[in-house]
Z-matrix of the N, CA and C atoms (Angstrom, degrees):
N
C 1 1.409
C 2 1.503 1 110.16
N 3 1.327 2 116.35 1 136.98
C 4 1.422 3 120.43 2 174.94
C 5 1.506 4 105.11 3 -99.08
N 6 1.283 5 116.90 4 137.95
C 7 1.471 6 123.05 5 179.33
C 8 1.574 7 107.42 6 -129.21
N 9 1.272 8 116.05 7 116.05
C 10 1.498 9 118.38 8 174.37
C 11 1.532 10 104.91 9 -110.97
N 12 1.287 11 114.14 10 118.05
C 13 1.484 12 121.79 11 -178.31
C 14 1.485 13 109.19 12 -123.87
N 15 1.268 14 120.05 13 168.97
C 16 1.471 15 121.57 14 177.17
C 17 1.472 16 112.11 15 -62.90
N 18 1.324 17 120.51 16 -19.46
C 19 1.470 18 121.96 17 177.34
C 20 1.444 19 112.20 18 -96.88
N 21 1.352 20 127.83 19 -7.09
C 22 1.377 21 125.99 20 176.28
C 23 1.466 22 115.24 21 160.04
N 24 1.342 23 113.89 22 -179.71
C 25 1.450 24 123.25 23 178.42
C 26 1.589 25 109.91 24 -111.38
N 27 1.300 26 114.07 25 134.16
C 28 1.494 27 118.10 26 -173.13
C 29 1.484 28 107.87 27 -136.40
N 30 1.299 29 114.79 28 149.28
C 31 1.523 30 123.02 29 173.06
C 32 1.431 31 102.25 30 -123.80
N 33 1.395 32 117.02 31 117.04
C 34 1.462 33 121.35 32 -178.30
C 35 1.540 34 109.55 33 -114.37
N 36 1.348 35 114.94 34 127.28
C 37 1.372 36 123.52 35 -179.31
C 38 1.550 37 112.40 36 -137.73
N 39 1.321 38 114.61 37 164.53
C 40 1.465 39 118.98 38 171.83
C 41 1.498 40 108.13 39 -118.93
N 42 1.310 41 117.60 40 108.83
C 43 1.418 42 125.39 41 177.54
C 44 1.525 43 111.52 42 -60.00
N 45 1.362 44 119.90 43 155.28
C 46 1.418 45 122.86 44 176.07
C 47 1.593 46 109.47 45 -62.11
N 48 1.299 47 111.86 46 138.22
C 49 1.539 48 120.37 47 178.34
C 50 1.525 49 110.90 48 66.12
N 51 1.289 50 121.44 49 20.65
C 52 1.437 51 123.64 50 178.56
C 53 1.555 52 107.72 51 -115.03
N 54 1.309 53 118.22 52 139.80
C 55 1.433 54 121.31 53 178.68
C 56 1.558 55 107.26 54 -94.31
N 57 1.305 56 116.00 55 -28.74
C 58 1.417 57 118.77 56 -179.29
C 59 1.486 58 111.45 57 -90.14
N 60 1.372 59 115.59 58 165.87
C 61 1.451 60 120.69 59 -176.92
C 62 1.601 61 106.81 60 -96.15
N 63 1.284 62 114.17 61 149.36
C 64 1.454 63 122.44 62 177.80
C 65 1.559 64 102.52 63 -102.27
N 66 1.297 65 116.57 64 123.61
C 67 1.442 66 120.61 65 178.76
C 68 1.490 67 107.33 66 -114.38
N 69 1.439 68 116.29 67 114.75
C 70 1.382 69 121.48 68 -168.72
C 71 1.546 70 110.46 69 -111.81
N 72 1.266 71 116.23 70 150.87
C 73 1.495 72 120.99 71 -177.21
C 74 1.535 73 106.35 72 -143.26
N 75 1.369 74 112.08 73 157.77
C 76 1.461 75 118.22 74 169.95
C 77 1.515 76 113.08 75 -91.65
N 78 1.354 77 112.91 76 -16.61
C 79 1.488 78 119.06 77 -178.21
C 80 1.468 79 107.35 78 -129.41
N 81 1.357 80 116.34 79 129.89
C 82 1.508 81 123.40 80 178.98
C 83 1.442 82 112.33 81 -55.58
N 84 1.353 83 118.83 82 -43.53
C 85 1.458 84 122.86 83 -174.71
C 86 1.537 85 111.19 84 -63.54
N 87 1.314 86 117.84 85 -25.25
C 88 1.471 87 118.35 86 174.66
C 89 1.490 88 111.65 87 -62.48
N 90 1.369 89 118.09 88 -43.92
C 91 1.406 90 122.43 89 179.19
C 92 1.582 91 111.64 90 -67.56
N 93 1.292 92 111.58 91 -38.78
C 94 1.486 93 116.31 92 177.19
C 95 1.574 94 110.83 93 -63.72
N 96 1.273 95 118.29 94 -39.27
C 97 1.462 96 123.71 95 176.72
C 98 1.536 97 111.23 96 -67.82
N 99 1.332 98 117.07 97 -36.41
C 100 1.429 99 118.94 98 175.20
C 101 1.463 100 112.23 99 -63.67
N 102 1.352 101 114.69 100 -43.64
C 103 1.505 102 117.05 101 -179.05
C 104 1.521 103 108.57 102 -68.08
N 105 1.300 104 121.04 103 -42.33
C 106 1.500 105 122.88 104 -175.28
C 107 1.475 106 110.70 105 -66.47
N 108 1.316 107 117.06 106 -39.86
C 109 1.557 108 121.12 107 -168.17
C 110 1.601 109 111.00 108 -96.08
N 111 1.376 110 115.47 109 -30.75
C 112 1.489 111 111.77 110 -170.32
C 113 1.524 112 113.78 111 -141.36
N 114 1.291 113 120.04 112 -16.96
C 115 1.473 114 122.79 113 -165.78
C 116 1.472 115 112.44 114 -134.56
N 117 1.282 116 124.80 115 60.15
C 118 1.525 117 124.56 116 -168.26
C 119 1.505 118 111.89 117 -63.87
N 120 1.342 119 118.12 118 -16.25
C 121 1.441 120 123.29 119 177.64
C 122 1.523 121 115.25 120 -84.50
N 123 1.308 122 116.15 121 -5.97
C 124 1.420 123 122.34 122 179.49
C 125 1.567 124 110.82 123 -49.42
N 126 1.347 125 116.18 124 133.29
C 127 1.501 126 116.75 125 -175.98
C 128 1.511 127 108.70 126 -70.55
N 129 1.324 128 116.77 127 178.12
C 130 1.336 129 124.46 128 175.15
C 131 1.548 130 110.96 129 -57.73
N 132 1.282 131 121.72 130 152.00
C 133 1.456 132 124.94 131 -179.46
C 134 1.456 133 113.42 132 -90.62
N 135 1.362 134 115.61 133 123.49
C 136 1.442 135 121.61 134 176.56
C 137 1.472 136 109.44 135 -95.07
N 138 1.337 137 115.07 136 146.59
C 139 1.489 138 121.31 137 174.49
C 140 1.497 139 110.55 138 -118.66
N 141 1.334 140 116.69 139 119.90
C 142 1.460 141 122.01 140 -179.59
C 143 1.455 142 111.53 141 -117.57
N 144 1.324 143 117.36 142 109.02
C 145 1.492 144 119.24 143 -173.26
C 146 1.550 145 114.09 144 -67.72
N 147 1.305 146 118.77 145 -20.06
C 148 1.438 147 122.19 146 -175.35
C 149 1.510 148 113.48 147 -104.20
N 150 1.327 149 118.04 148 13.40
C 151 1.422 150 123.46 149 -179.11
C 152 1.502 151 113.71 150 -101.75
N 153 1.323 152 113.61 151 156.75
C 154 1.594 153 117.01 152 174.72
C 155 1.437 154 108.57 153 -59.23
N 156 1.313 155 119.04 154 -51.31
C 157 1.464 156 125.80 155 175.52
C 158 1.500 157 110.36 156 -94.88
N 159 1.263 158 119.38 157 109.99
C 160 1.460 159 123.42 158 -169.82
C 161 1.574 160 109.03 159 -66.72
N 162 1.389 161 117.86 160 -35.23
C 163 1.449 162 117.30 161 -175.26
C 164 1.502 163 109.66 162 -117.00
N 165 1.320 164 116.28 163 146.21
C 166 1.465 165 118.93 164 179.76
C 167 1.520 166 110.96 165 -153.42
N 168 1.248 167 120.53 166 153.58
C 169 1.453 168 126.29 167 175.29
C 170 1.504 169 108.29 168 -146.79
N 171 1.343 170 117.30 169 177.90
C 172 1.455 171 117.39 170 -174.83
C 173 1.516 172 113.36 171 -132.38
N 174 1.251 173 118.11 172 155.71
C 175 1.421 174 121.61 173 179.33
C 176 1.532 175 110.72 174 -155.97
N 177 1.332 176 113.73 175 156.55
C 178 1.535 177 114.43 176 174.42
C 179 1.424 178 110.01 177 -70.94
N 180 1.302 179 120.74 178 160.15
C 181 1.403 180 124.34 179 178.25
C 182 1.540 181 111.07 180 -69.37
N 183 1.265 182 116.07 181 -34.34
C 184 1.493 183 121.12 182 176.20
C 185 1.554 184 109.92 183 -64.62
N 186 1.348 185 117.22 184 -47.80
C 187 1.468 186 118.49 185 -178.01
C 188 1.523 187 109.97 186 -68.68
N 189 1.304 188 122.61 187 -35.43
C 190 1.405 189 126.32 188 174.56
C 191 1.483 190 112.57 189 -63.40
N 192 1.317 191 117.62 190 -45.48
C 193 1.516 192 121.04 191 179.26
C 194 1.524 193 108.67 192 -59.36
N 195 1.371 194 116.87 193 -38.17
C 196 1.477 195 119.54 194 179.27
C 197 1.491 196 109.52 195 -67.53
N 198 1.301 197 115.49 196 -40.34
C 199 1.507 198 118.72 197 174.98
C 200 1.510 199 116.69 198 -56.48
N 201 1.367 200 110.75 199 -48.30
C 202 1.510 201 117.45 200 176.44
C 203 1.501 202 110.02 201 -60.94
N 204 1.273 203 120.03 202 -38.50
C 205 1.521 204 118.08 203 176.13
C 206 1.495 205 113.67 204 -60.33
N 207 1.404 206 110.99 205 -39.62
C 208 1.507 207 115.01 206 177.53
C 209 1.463 208 112.38 207 -63.29
N 210 1.382 209 115.87 208 -44.05
C 211 1.464 210 119.68 209 177.09
C 212 1.489 211 109.43 210 -56.37
N 213 1.350 212 119.86 211 -45.97
C 214 1.434 213 119.85 212 179.67
C 215 1.508 214 112.13 213 -60.65
N 216 1.343 215 118.96 214 -39.12
C 217 1.455 216 121.41 215 -180.00
C 218 1.506 217 112.99 216 -67.40
N 219 1.321 218 115.49 217 -19.32
C 220 1.506 219 118.69 218 178.46
C 221 1.528 220 114.45 219 -86.32
N 222 1.391 221 115.70 220 -0.50
C 223 1.478 222 117.03 221 178.93
C 224 1.470 223 111.10 222 -74.51
N 225 1.331 224 114.60 223 103.99
C 226 1.493 225 122.63 224 -177.54
C 227 1.487 226 112.83 225 -134.37
N 228 1.289 227 117.19 226 25.14
C 229 1.452 228 121.75 227 -170.14
C 230 1.524 229 108.27 228 -124.72
N 231 1.367 230 116.68 229 151.49
C 232 1.504 231 117.93 230 177.81
C 233 1.534 232 114.97 231 -86.49
N 234 1.355 233 120.04 232 -18.62
C 235 1.381 234 123.16 233 -177.34
C 236 1.529 235 110.13 234 -140.67
N 237 1.269 236 113.20 235 116.05
C 238 1.535 237 120.65 236 -176.22
C 239 1.485 238 114.93 237 -59.42
N 240 1.409 239 116.16 238 -43.93
C 241 1.476 240 121.13 239 -177.31
C 242 1.473 241 107.13 240 -65.67
N 243 1.325 242 122.23 241 -42.28
C 244 1.449 243 122.44 242 178.69
C 245 1.533 244 109.88 243 -62.26
N 246 1.232 245 118.43 244 -37.71
C 247 1.504 246 123.49 245 -178.38
C 248 1.551 247 108.40 246 -66.36
N 249 1.247 248 114.82 247 -40.29
C 250 1.526 249 120.85 248 179.18
C 251 1.531 250 104.77 249 -64.63
N 252 1.342 251 119.05 250 -46.07
C 253 1.416 252 119.32 251 179.46
C 254 1.530 253 112.42 252 -58.24
N 255 1.273 254 114.83 253 -39.49
C 256 1.523 255 120.04 254 178.22
C 257 1.482 256 110.75 255 -63.52
N 258 1.353 257 118.52 256 -42.33
C 259 1.480 258 122.02 257 -175.16
C 260 1.490 259 113.05 258 -87.40
N 261 1.350 260 118.48 259 -32.40
C 262 1.420 261 117.84 260 -172.22
C 263 1.497 262 115.72 261 -129.61
N 264 1.329 263 116.88 262 3.21
C 265 1.498 264 120.30 263 175.44
C 266 1.505 265 111.73 264 93.66
N 267 1.320 266 110.38 265 170.33
C 268 1.559 267 119.51 266 -176.93
C 269 1.545 268 111.46 267 -69.52
N 270 1.250 269 121.22 268 -33.77
C 271 1.433 270 120.55 269 -178.38
C 272 1.510 271 110.14 270 -60.19
N 273 1.311 272 117.68 271 -49.71
C 274 1.501 273 121.11 272 177.75
C 275 1.515 274 108.95 273 -64.08
N 276 1.295 275 119.39 274 -42.36
C 277 1.499 276 121.44 275 -174.45
C 278 1.550 277 104.91 276 -63.85
N 279 1.310 278 118.01 277 -39.86
C 280 1.522 279 120.46 278 175.72
C 281 1.526 280 112.62 279 -58.11
N 282 1.292 281 115.89 280 -43.61
C 283 1.464 282 119.59 281 -179.56
C 284 1.571 283 108.15 282 -64.06
N 285 1.304 284 119.14 283 -44.10
C 286 1.426 285 123.65 284 -179.32
C 287 1.529 286 108.94 285 -63.81
N 288 1.333 287 117.12 286 -35.42
C 289 1.478 288 121.92 287 -179.63
C 290 1.542 289 108.78 288 -65.59
N 291 1.384 290 113.60 289 -36.32
C 292 1.472 291 114.13 290 177.84
C 293 1.493 292 114.09 291 -71.65
N 294 1.326 293 118.30 292 -33.12
C 295 1.461 294 122.76 293 174.02
C 296 1.542 295 107.28 294 -65.76
N 297 1.364 296 118.18 295 -43.94
C 298 1.467 297 122.00 296 177.72
C 299 1.567 298 109.67 297 -53.80
N 300 1.317 299 114.96 298 -48.80
C 301 1.506 300 123.55 299 -171.30
C 302 1.565 301 103.52 300 -66.27
N 303 1.316 302 120.56 301 -42.40
C 304 1.457 303 124.02 302 -177.67
C 305 1.556 304 107.84 303 -62.08
N 306 1.299 305 116.00 304 -48.36
C 307 1.483 306 122.04 305 -178.46
C 308 1.548 307 109.78 306 -66.39
N 309 1.318 308 119.21 307 -32.71
C 310 1.495 309 120.86 308 174.41
C 311 1.480 310 108.47 309 -56.08
N 312 1.315 311 120.65 310 -32.80
C 313 1.485 312 122.57 311 178.99
C 314 1.566 313 111.92 312 -56.35
N 315 1.264 314 117.91 313 -32.87
C 316 1.449 315 122.04 314 178.61
C 317 1.473 316 110.74 315 -62.41
N 318 1.363 317 117.46 316 -44.71
C 319 1.392 318 122.88 317 176.93
C 320 1.473 319 115.07 318 -65.42
N 321 1.391 320 117.28 319 -40.19
C 322 1.442 321 122.60 320 177.98
C 323 1.594 322 111.10 321 -69.33
N 324 1.298 323 113.72 322 -34.13
C 325 1.498 324 117.24 323 175.01
C 326 1.558 325 112.35 324 -64.77
N 327 1.270 326 115.24 325 -38.55
C 328 1.535 327 120.28 326 178.32
C 329 1.534 328 107.85 327 -66.49
N 330 1.378 329 116.93 328 -44.78
C 331 1.441 330 117.97 329 -178.92
C 332 1.508 331 113.26 330 -63.33
N 333 1.366 332 114.91 331 -40.93
C 334 1.467 333 121.22 332 179.41
C 335 1.604 334 110.32 333 -65.28
N 336 1.306 335 114.89 334 -41.05
C 337 1.470 336 115.57 335 -175.83
C 338 1.572 337 109.58 336 -72.77
N 339 1.315 338 116.95 337 -29.36
C 340 1.548 339 116.61 338 173.03
C 341 1.474 340 111.21 339 -72.52
N 342 1.327 341 117.66 340 -31.44
C 343 1.562 342 119.33 341 176.68
C 344 1.515 343 108.61 342 -67.42
N 345 1.287 344 119.66 343 -31.86
C 346 1.431 345 122.35 344 -174.80
C 347 1.522 346 108.82 345 -76.62
N 348 1.319 347 117.70 346 -28.62
C 349 1.465 348 123.41 347 179.98
C 350 1.519 349 110.45 348 -70.20
N 351 1.249 350 115.89 349 -39.61
C 352 1.484 351 122.52 350 -176.34
C 353 1.449 352 114.05 351 -78.15
């Protein structure tokens, strides 16, 4: 699962033979913000220089589900990218804008494929 929140970007997976979830991030401060704002039981943060996601920590599925519920309860803004700018600055907001634009391509591809069928 990818989770983009006003506090950061996270990739959450469950590794084979693990009961806990691995919460990965590209930026250490994202995991720190997750812990401070939503998931106080998040494990210590590991840094792996040879990994796709440099930073990772662990949490139980139950604790993570409570954190996601808290994140959802904090949605009180009309525009996500502007909220990211407010919390993390323009540089991060620009990156999220690029992701948004790339995902917009999915919608445009569907529209084009439907136009070709008719």
